[in-house]
KOLVOTI-431950 format. One record per residue (C-alpha): residue number from 1; x, z, y; residue in three letters. Coordinates in steps of 0.02 Angstrom, whole numbers, always signed. Layout:
! KOLVOTI-431950
{node NUM,{X,Z,Y},ala},
...
This chain:
! KOLVOTI-431950
{node 1,{+7594,+7602,+13940},met},
{node 2,{+7697,+7678,+13798},arg},
{node 3,{+7866,+7741,+13855},leu},
{node 4,{+8012,+7823,+13773},gln},
{node 5,{+8148,+7934,+13856},leu},
{node 6,{+8329,+7879,+13839},leu},
{node 7,{+8405,+8041,+13808},ala},
{node 8,{+8505,+8091,+13648},thr},
{node 9,{+8397,+8249,+13627},ala},
{node 10,{+8275,+8335,+13512},ser},
{node 11,{+8103,+8391,+13557},ala},
{node 12,{+8121,+8580,+13564},val},
{node 13,{+8234,+8678,+13677},ala},
{node 14,{+8288,+8864,+13702},leu},
{node 15,{+8267,+8962,+13857},ser},
{node 16,{+8434,+8981,+13946},phe},
{node 17,{+8487,+9087,+14097},gly},
{node 18,{+8376,+9159,+14233},val},
{node 19,{+8239,+9048,+14299},thr},
{node 20,{+8195,+9062,+14487},val},
{node 21,{+8033,+8975,+14518},asp},
{node 22,{+8031,+8906,+14698},thr},
{node 23,{+7880,+8802,+14667},ala},
{node 24,{+7691,+8826,+14669},his},
{node 25,{+7583,+8750,+14535},ala},
{node 26,{+7506,+8627,+14658},asp},
{node 27,{+7680,+8574,+14725},asp},
{node 28,{+7759,+8470,+14588},gln},
{node 29,{+7896,+8407,+14708},ser},
{node 30,{+7966,+8584,+14735},ser},
{node 31,{+8123,+8631,+14645},ala},
{node 32,{+8131,+8752,+14497},thr},
{node 33,{+8306,+8829,+14469},val},
{node 34,{+8395,+8897,+14321},gly},
{node 35,{+8560,+8992,+14317},arg},
{node 36,{+8698,+9034,+14191},ala},
{node 37,{+8779,+9206,+14189},thr},
{node 38,{+8965,+9214,+14184},ala},
{node 39,{+8955,+9248,+14000},ala},
{node 40,{+8847,+9097,+13967},met},
{node 41,{+8966,+8981,+14060},ser},
{node 42,{+9110,+9050,+13958},ser},
{node 43,{+9006,+9020,+13797},ala},
{node 44,{+8979,+8837,+13855},ala},
{node 45,{+9166,+8807,+13871},asn},
{node 46,{+9201,+8886,+13705},ala},
{node 47,{+9055,+8792,+13622},phe},
{node 48,{+9114,+8619,+13678},trp},
{node 49,{+9274,+8600,+13586},thr},
{node 50,{+9343,+8423,+13565},pro},
{node 51,{+9276,+8427,+13391},glu},
{node 52,{+9096,+8465,+13448},asn},
{node 53,{+9105,+8340,+13590},met},
{node 54,{+9159,+8208,+13463},ala},
{node 55,{+9023,+8260,+13341},ala},
{node 56,{+8875,+8258,+13462},ala},
{node 57,{+8751,+8133,+13396},thr},
{node 58,{+8593,+8053,+13463},pro},
{node 59,{+8429,+8106,+13400},leu},
{node 60,{+8254,+8028,+13403},asp},
{node 61,{+8189,+7972,+13572},ala},
{node 62,{+8052,+8074,+13656},leu},
{node 63,{+7895,+7989,+13699},glu},
{node 64,{+7823,+8014,+13871},ala},
{node 65,{+7649,+8095,+13884},pro},
{node 66,{+7509,+7991,+13942},ser},
{node 67,{+7434,+8023,+14115},gly},
{node 68,{+7592,+8017,+14227},asp},
{node 69,{+7556,+7935,+14395},val},
{node 70,{+7676,+7866,+14522},pro},
{node 71,{+7741,+7991,+14655},ser},
{node 72,{+7659,+7999,+14825},ala},
{node 73,{+7764,+7917,+14959},pro},
{node 74,{+7907,+8017,+15019},ser},
{node 75,{+7886,+8103,+15188},thr},
{node 76,{+8073,+8123,+15213},gln},
{node 77,{+8225,+8017,+15201},thr},
{node 78,{+8400,+8083,+15173},glu},
{node 79,{+8568,+7999,+15136},ser},
{node 80,{+8751,+8041,+15123},ala},
{node 81,{+8908,+7945,+15093},asp},
{node 82,{+9022,+7954,+14937},gly},
{node 83,{+9209,+7990,+14932},ser},
{node 84,{+9347,+7929,+14820},ala},
{node 85,{+9520,+8018,+14809},pro},
{node 86,{+9655,+7918,+14896},ala},
{node 87,{+9755,+7903,+14735},gln},
{node 88,{+9614,+7813,+14647},ala},
{node 89,{+9660,+7634,+14601},ala},
{node 90,{+9533,+7494,+14629},thr},
{node 91,{+9469,+7388,+14487},phe},
{node 92,{+9394,+7211,+14485},gly},
{node 93,{+9314,+7106,+14624},ala},
{node 94,{+9171,+7156,+14744},asp},
{node 95,{+9077,+6988,+14709},ser},
{node 96,{+8929,+7020,+14592},leu},
{node 97,{+8852,+6916,+14457},thr},
{node 98,{+8689,+6981,+14391},tyr},
{node 99,{+8677,+7020,+14197},phe},
{node 100,{+8559,+7123,+14102},trp},
{node 101,{+8646,+7138,+13931},gln},
{node 102,{+8756,+7285,+13968},ser},
{node 103,{+8949,+7275,+13956},lys},
{node 104,{+9085,+7400,+13931},ala},
{node 105,{+9165,+7459,+14094},trp},
{node 106,{+9357,+7436,+14088},ala},
{node 107,{+9408,+7521,+14252},gly},
{node 108,{+9435,+7703,+14193},his},
{node 109,{+9545,+7813,+14298},gly},
{node 110,{+9475,+7744,+14458},ala},
{node 111,{+9306,+7761,+14553},ala},
{node 112,{+9169,+7738,+14512},pro},
{node 113,{+9200,+7776,+14324},ala},
{node 114,{+9294,+7938,+14362},arg},
{node 115,{+9137,+8005,+14451},thr},
{node 116,{+9031,+7966,+14303},ile},
{node 117,{+9031,+8061,+14135},gly},
{node 118,{+8942,+8137,+13989},lys},
{node 119,{+8830,+8288,+14017},leu},
{node 120,{+8835,+8394,+13857},tyr},
{node 121,{+8704,+8520,+13812},phe},
{node 122,{+8632,+8595,+13654},asp},
{node 123,{+8451,+8614,+13598},lys},
{node 124,{+8428,+8744,+13463},asp},
{node 125,{+8607,+8719,+13400},gly},
{node 126,{+8597,+8524,+13406},ala},
{node 127,{+8742,+8443,+13504},arg},
{node 128,{+8681,+8318,+13625},asn},
{node 129,{+8725,+8215,+13785},trp},
{node 130,{+8657,+8123,+13933},cys},
{node 131,{+8746,+8036,+14072},thr},
{node 132,{+8776,+8115,+14240},ala},
{node 133,{+8866,+8077,+14408},thr},
{node 134,{+8959,+8173,+14537},val},
{node 135,{+8851,+8174,+14693},ile},
{node 136,{+8889,+8211,+14877},ser},
{node 137,{+8858,+8395,+14899},ser},
{node 138,{+8906,+8543,+15015},ala},
{node 139,{+8997,+8625,+14866},asn},
{node 140,{+9091,+8467,+14808},his},
{node 141,{+9038,+8526,+14636},asn},
{node 142,{+8867,+8450,+14597},thr},
{node 143,{+8807,+8316,+14472},val},
{node 144,{+8653,+8212,+14463},trp},
{node 145,{+8556,+8172,+14301},thr},
{node 146,{+8383,+8165,+14226},ala},
{node 147,{+8269,+8317,+14216},ala},
{node 148,{+8239,+8292,+14032},his},
{node 149,{+8426,+8324,+14002},cys},
{node 150,{+8404,+8498,+14071},leu},
{node 151,{+8224,+8554,+14029},ser},
{node 152,{+8102,+8523,+13888},asp},
{node 153,{+7963,+8506,+14014},gly},
{node 154,{+7874,+8664,+13941},asn},
{node 155,{+7967,+8790,+14051},gly},
{node 156,{+8119,+8803,+13943},his},
{node 157,{+8301,+8758,+13988},trp},
{node 158,{+8433,+8691,+13870},tyr},
{node 159,{+8593,+8785,+13847},lys},
{node 160,{+8781,+8764,+13847},asn},
{node 161,{+8774,+8633,+13986},ile},
{node 162,{+8947,+8551,+14023},leu},
{node 163,{+9006,+8392,+14118},phe},
{node 164,{+9154,+8287,+14069},ala},
{node 165,{+9199,+8149,+14200},pro},
{node 166,{+9267,+7980,+14150},asp},
{node 167,{+9238,+8011,+13962},tyr},
{node 168,{+9295,+7855,+13865},his},
{node 169,{+9356,+7822,+13687},asp},
{node 170,{+9355,+8003,+13638},gly},
{node 171,{+9455,+8059,+13788},gln},
{node 172,{+9411,+8179,+13930},trp},
{node 173,{+9557,+8142,+14051},pro},
{node 174,{+9504,+8264,+14188},tyr},
{node 175,{+9440,+8406,+14084},gly},
{node 176,{+9268,+8476,+14093},his},
{node 177,{+9159,+8589,+14201},trp},
{node 178,{+9022,+8714,+14138},ala},
{node 179,{+8858,+8724,+14234},ala},
{node 180,{+8831,+8870,+14354},lys},
{node 181,{+8650,+8828,+14409},ser},
{node 182,{+8532,+8682,+14396},trp},
{node 183,{+8362,+8622,+14467},ala},
{node 184,{+8226,+8504,+14419},val},
{node 185,{+8058,+8470,+14504},pro},
{node 186,{+7917,+8592,+14460},glu},
{node 187,{+7817,+8442,+14399},gly},
{node 188,{+7940,+8407,+14268},tyr},
{node 189,{+7984,+8586,+14212},his},
{node 190,{+7805,+8643,+14190},his},
{node 191,{+7717,+8481,+14141},gly},
{node 192,{+7845,+8346,+14089},lys},
{node 193,{+7784,+8227,+14225},asn},
{node 194,{+7910,+8086,+14214},lys},
{node 195,{+7889,+8036,+14395},val},
{node 196,{+7995,+8190,+14424},his},
{node 197,{+8123,+8156,+14295},asp},
{node 198,{+8280,+8202,+14399},met},
{node 199,{+8394,+8350,+14405},gly},
{node 200,{+8548,+8415,+14489},ala},
{node 201,{+8681,+8536,+14412},val},
{node 202,{+8801,+8642,+14513},ala},
{node 203,{+8955,+8675,+14417},leu},
{node 204,{+9081,+8816,+14402},asn},
{node 205,{+9258,+8779,+14447},thr},
{node 206,{+9379,+8733,+14311},ser},
{node 207,{+9551,+8804,+14331},ser},
{node 208,{+9508,+8836,+14509},gly},
{node 209,{+9464,+8656,+14541},arg},
{node 210,{+9296,+8582,+14603},arg},
{node 211,{+9251,+8419,+14512},val},
{node 212,{+9222,+8323,+14674},gly},
{node 213,{+9400,+8369,+14736},asp},
{node 214,{+9467,+8300,+14578},val},
{node 215,{+9370,+8139,+14545},val},
{node 216,{+9270,+8107,+14708},gly},
{node 217,{+9084,+8079,+14715},trp},
{node 218,{+8947,+7956,+14745},gln},
{node 219,{+8827,+7954,+14895},gly},
{node 220,{+8637,+7943,+14885},tyr},
{node 221,{+8490,+7873,+14970},lys},
{node 222,{+8333,+7972,+14950},phe},
{node 223,{+8159,+7926,+15018},gly},
{node 224,{+8186,+7732,+15035},ser},
{node 225,{+8061,+7611,+14962},thr},
{node 226,{+8170,+7458,+14983},gln},
{node 227,{+8226,+7344,+14843},ala},
{node 228,{+8404,+7386,+14812},phe},
{node 229,{+8489,+7218,+14776},thr},
{node 230,{+8664,+7204,+14703},asp},
{node 231,{+8653,+7371,+14614},ser},
{node 232,{+8755,+7433,+14462},arg},
{node 233,{+8677,+7546,+14329},ser},
{node 234,{+8790,+7653,+14221},phe},
{node 235,{+8770,+7749,+14065},gly},
{node 236,{+8836,+7802,+13889},tyr},
{node 237,{+8707,+7717,+13770},pro},
{node 238,{+8719,+7713,+13582},val},
{node 239,{+8594,+7567,+13567},asp},
{node 240,{+8501,+7437,+13669},thr},
{node 241,{+8324,+7375,+13693},phe},
{node 242,{+8305,+7249,+13620},pro},
{node 243,{+8430,+7297,+13488},ala},
{node 244,{+8593,+7199,+13472},arg},
{node 245,{+8765,+7217,+13389},ser},
{node 246,{+8923,+7274,+13472},gly},
{node 247,{+8862,+7441,+13540},ile},
{node 248,{+8973,+7591,+13497},asp},
{node 249,{+8855,+7702,+13394},ser},
{node 250,{+8949,+7863,+13460},asn},
{node 251,{+8924,+7823,+13646},gly},
{node 252,{+9109,+7804,+13669},ala},
{node 253,{+9098,+7669,+13804},asp},
{node 254,{+9035,+7684,+13984},leu},
{node 255,{+8927,+7526,+13996},arg},
{node 256,{+8845,+7445,+14148},phe},
{node 257,{+8724,+7307,+14211},cys},
{node 258,{+8711,+7228,+14379},val},
{node 259,{+8542,+7180,+14458},gly},
{node 260,{+8410,+7227,+14586},ser},
{node 261,{+8326,+7400,+14579},ser},
{node 262,{+8144,+7363,+14629},thr},
{node 263,{+7999,+7489,+14657},leu},
{node 264,{+7853,+7450,+14547},glu},
{node 265,{+7771,+7622,+14532},phe},
{node 266,{+7945,+7668,+14456},trp},
{node 267,{+8118,+7606,+14493},arg},
{node 268,{+8152,+7455,+14375},lys},
{node 269,{+8305,+7364,+14336},leu},
{node 270,{+8338,+7220,+14212},his},
{node 271,{+8456,+7310,+14094},cys},
{node 272,{+8460,+7341,+13903},asp},
{node 273,{+8544,+7510,+13896},met},
{node 274,{+8461,+7632,+13772},gly},
{node 275,{+8476,+7812,+13711},his},
{node 276,{+8619,+7911,+13787},gly},
{node 277,{+8607,+7820,+13957},ala},
{node 278,{+8477,+7948,+14022},ser},
{node 279,{+8528,+8023,+14185},gly},
{node 280,{+8649,+7877,+14223},gly},
{node 281,{+8652,+7816,+14404},pro},
{node 282,{+8595,+7657,+14484},thr},
{node 283,{+8720,+7636,+14622},ile},
{node 284,{+8686,+7521,+14775},tyr},
{node 285,{+8812,+7458,+14903},asp},
{node 286,{+8970,+7496,+14804},met},
{node 287,{+9122,+7386,+14848},pro},
{node 288,{+9250,+7417,+14713},leu},
{node 289,{+9386,+7418,+14842},ser},
{node 290,{+9293,+7579,+14902},arg},
{node 291,{+9242,+7649,+14733},gly},
{node 292,{+9076,+7734,+14795},trp},
{node 293,{+8903,+7681,+14838},gly},
{node 294,{+8737,+7760,+14845},tyr},
{node 295,{+8639,+7831,+14703},ile},
{node 296,{+8451,+7763,+14717},val},
{node 297,{+8386,+7820,+14551},thr},
{node 298,{+8438,+7885,+14377},asn},
{node 299,{+8396,+7811,+14214},gln},
{node 300,{+8251,+7888,+14127},ser},
{node 301,{+8155,+7784,+14004},trp},
{node 302,{+8125,+7618,+13922},val},
{node 303,{+7962,+7535,+13874},asn},
{node 304,{+7974,+7462,+13696},pro},
{node 305,{+7837,+7340,+13735},ser},
{node 306,{+7945,+7276,+13882},asn},
{node 307,{+8123,+7276,+13814},pro},
{node 308,{+8264,+7235,+13925},gly},
{node 309,{+8221,+7346,+14069},tyr},
{node 310,{+8261,+7520,+14114},thr},
{node 311,{+8152,+7634,+14221},phe},
{node 312,{+8188,+7780,+14336},gly},
{node 313,{+8099,+7886,+14461},pro},
{node 314,{+8081,+7854,+14644},gln},
{node 315,{+8197,+7985,+14725},leu},
{node 316,{+8099,+8060,+14870},gly},
{node 317,{+8046,+8230,+14931},asp},
{node 318,{+8075,+8288,+14750},asn},
{node 319,{+8252,+8234,+14749},ala},
{node 320,{+8288,+8312,+14915},ile},
{node 321,{+8218,+8480,+14860},asn},
{node 322,{+8312,+8472,+14696},val},
{node 323,{+8479,+8430,+14781},his},
{node 324,{+8458,+8559,+14913},asn},
{node 325,{+8420,+8697,+14783},ala},
{node 326,{+8592,+8694,+14710},val},
{node 327,{+8711,+8593,+14817},gln},
{node 328,{+8779,+8752,+14903},ala},
{node 329,{+8794,+8855,+14753},asp},
């Protein structure tokens, strides 16, 4: 099966920060951690001016290597609830109608949109983005995304990693947070195995604020093999598969689909979002009156021979290890 990653990223990356390998070569589910120095975090804040954010452009998609196999069944399960600030307004109705042609989300300033944003990074000077989501964590300061938004899969990290929640129409209403540390499974960082295409980023505070205390966070369910019906998938795509008109070519819109996240080797959802949506969450059990639900996968790739579907990894032991590696930082 010929696959393409959804990131807006090029194929070569620079090493960044200090890498702490907590994995063994035969344990692909273990977490590998990278860390930014204080100077690097300051450099990320300086690099991502409004002009650089606005000028970030999508690059060619990366093709997944052949030979990836589905993950072994998870031996652990773990879940946590989300949280939305009391001042967050609600938007829309809780009843769901399934649709696979993504639509622009209109409920900015309220959860869930305020918990989802653009994750900016640079690869050899190129300005790129993925999608990321604030996730329940001990530090109230962690976001969830795809591994290929953090690592080139050949042992090198990207740099100038920065998160801007609730981005829309060129606006960053809550500010932005530079990365402090991040983790991906060993199987991705040294091998680019797409069954491990998941990552977590612990952020520095911004003006003394933790991102979760400002915007809230989504919960998660790791290790479950059930089909998650009535799920919403979110991202900042610049195109669709199959291609259609009406999609902002600068990724200015948070878009979403509604459907059932089924486990067929990978997590699969009928949704046409393309490049730029990588790392975006599929969220289950999210009444809009509450504003939070449970992340059950992240968008990772599309299959050009099977357009109209997005695929993501099964979040199991690998996700638990990655989350635990940074959530207290």
